[in-house]
C-alpha positions as CSV (number, residue, x, y, z in Angstrom):
1,X,-0.2,-31.8,-18.6
2,X,-3.1,-33.4,-16.7
3,X,-2.5,-37.4,-16.3
4,X,-5.9,-39.2,-16.9
5,X,-6.8,-41.9,-14.1
6,X,-6.8,-45.3,-15.3
7,X,-10.0,-47.4,-15.2
8,X,-8.9,-49.4,-11.9
9,X,-8.6,-46.1,-10.2
10,X,-12.2,-45.5,-11.4
11,X,-13.7,-48.0,-10.4
12,X,-11.7,-47.7,-7.0
13,X,-13.2,-44.5,-6.2
14,X,-16.8,-45.2,-7.3
15,X,-16.7,-48.3,-4.7
16,X,-15.3,-45.7,-2.0
17,X,-17.9,-42.9,-3.2
18,X,-21.0,-45.6,-3.2
19,X,-19.5,-46.6,0.6
20,X,-19.7,-43.1,1.7
21,X,-23.3,-42.7,0.4
22,X,-24.0,-45.8,2.1
23,X,-22.5,-44.5,5.6
24,X,-24.1,-41.1,5.0
25,X,-27.8,-42.8,4.2
26,X,-27.4,-44.7,7.7
27,X,-26.3,-42.1,9.4
28,X,-29.5,-39.9,8.6
29,X,-31.5,-42.7,9.4
30,X,-30.2,-42.8,12.6
31,X,-30.3,-39.0,12.9
32,X,-34.1,-39.2,11.8
33,X,-35.1,-41.9,13.8
34,X,-33.5,-40.6,17.2
35,X,-34.7,-36.7,16.2
36,X,-38.7,-37.8,15.9
37,X,-38.2,-40.5,18.7
38,X,-36.5,-38.3,21.7
39,X,-38.4,-37.6,24.1
40,X,-37.8,-33.4,24.8
41,X,-39.1,-30.8,22.2
42,X,-36.5,-30.1,20.2
43,X,-36.1,-26.6,17.2
44,X,-33.5,-26.6,15.0
45,X,-32.7,-23.4,13.1
46,X,-30.5,-21.7,10.8
47,X,-28.4,-18.9,11.7
48,X,-30.6,-16.5,11.0
49,X,-33.4,-17.7,13.6
50,X,-35.2,-19.3,10.7
51,X,-36.6,-22.8,11.8
52,X,-35.7,-25.7,9.9
53,X,-37.5,-28.6,11.4
54,X,-39.1,-29.6,14.6
55,X,-39.5,-33.3,16.5
56,X,-43.0,-34.8,17.5
57,X,-42.4,-33.9,21.3
58,X,-41.8,-30.3,20.1
59,X,-45.2,-29.9,18.8
60,X,-47.4,-31.6,21.6
61,X,-45.0,-29.2,24.4
62,X,-45.4,-26.4,22.8
63,X,-49.5,-26.7,21.1
64,X,-48.1,-25.6,18.1
65,X,-48.3,-27.8,14.9
66,X,-45.2,-28.9,13.2
67,X,-46.3,-26.6,10.0
68,X,-46.8,-23.3,11.8
69,X,-43.8,-24.2,14.1
70,X,-41.6,-24.1,10.9
71,X,-43.1,-21.1,9.8
72,X,-41.4,-19.2,12.5
73,X,-38.1,-17.5,13.5
74,X,-36.6,-19.0,16.7
75,X,-36.9,-15.0,18.0
76,X,-40.5,-15.0,16.6
77,X,-42.5,-12.4,18.6
78,X,-45.2,-15.1,19.4
79,X,-43.0,-17.3,21.8
80,X,-43.1,-16.5,25.2
81,X,-40.8,-17.6,27.4
82,X,-42.6,-17.9,31.3
83,X,-39.9,-17.4,34.0
84,X,-40.2,-19.9,37.1
85,X,-41.5,-17.3,39.1
86,X,-44.6,-16.8,36.3
87,X,-42.9,-13.4,35.1
88,X,-42.5,-13.8,30.8
89,X,-38.9,-13.2,29.9
90,X,-38.1,-10.0,27.3
91,X,-37.0,-11.8,24.4
92,X,-33.7,-9.6,24.6
93,X,-33.0,-11.9,27.4
94,X,-33.7,-15.0,25.2
95,X,-30.6,-16.8,25.0
96,X,-31.4,-17.6,21.4
97,X,-31.6,-13.5,20.6
98,X,-28.5,-12.8,22.2
99,X,-26.5,-15.3,20.0
100,X,-28.7,-14.3,17.0
101,X,-27.7,-10.4,17.4
102,X,-24.4,-11.1,17.6
103,X,-24.6,-13.4,14.5
104,X,-23.1,-16.5,17.2
105,X,-23.4,-19.6,17.1
106,X,-24.9,-22.0,19.9
107,X,-25.1,-25.6,19.9
108,X,-27.8,-26.3,22.7
109,X,-30.0,-24.4,24.6
110,X,-32.5,-25.8,27.0
111,X,-36.1,-24.0,27.8
112,X,-38.0,-25.4,30.0
113,X,-41.8,-24.2,29.7
């Protein structure tokens, strides 16, 4: 037999959930503020390599509009990485390609252009 919560228990639970929502909203605002004001380019992709979002610094650094950037995949053939010696790095050597081919997760990759 299922015991139904009391009115007071439901009220308490509602207050707890409202506090969680407030906390998540506050954290989302902090994240968005940091993400959009960070001076380095940031691109976020899902595990399949689809670009989910990018910040303004990435748009300026890459010379690609935010909308065009987010239509691409992180391992898209349109991207080019140039090594310090000015030779082009093959896509197979990109850190992201290695991880995507193994369905592996990596938290941070730093690329310098």
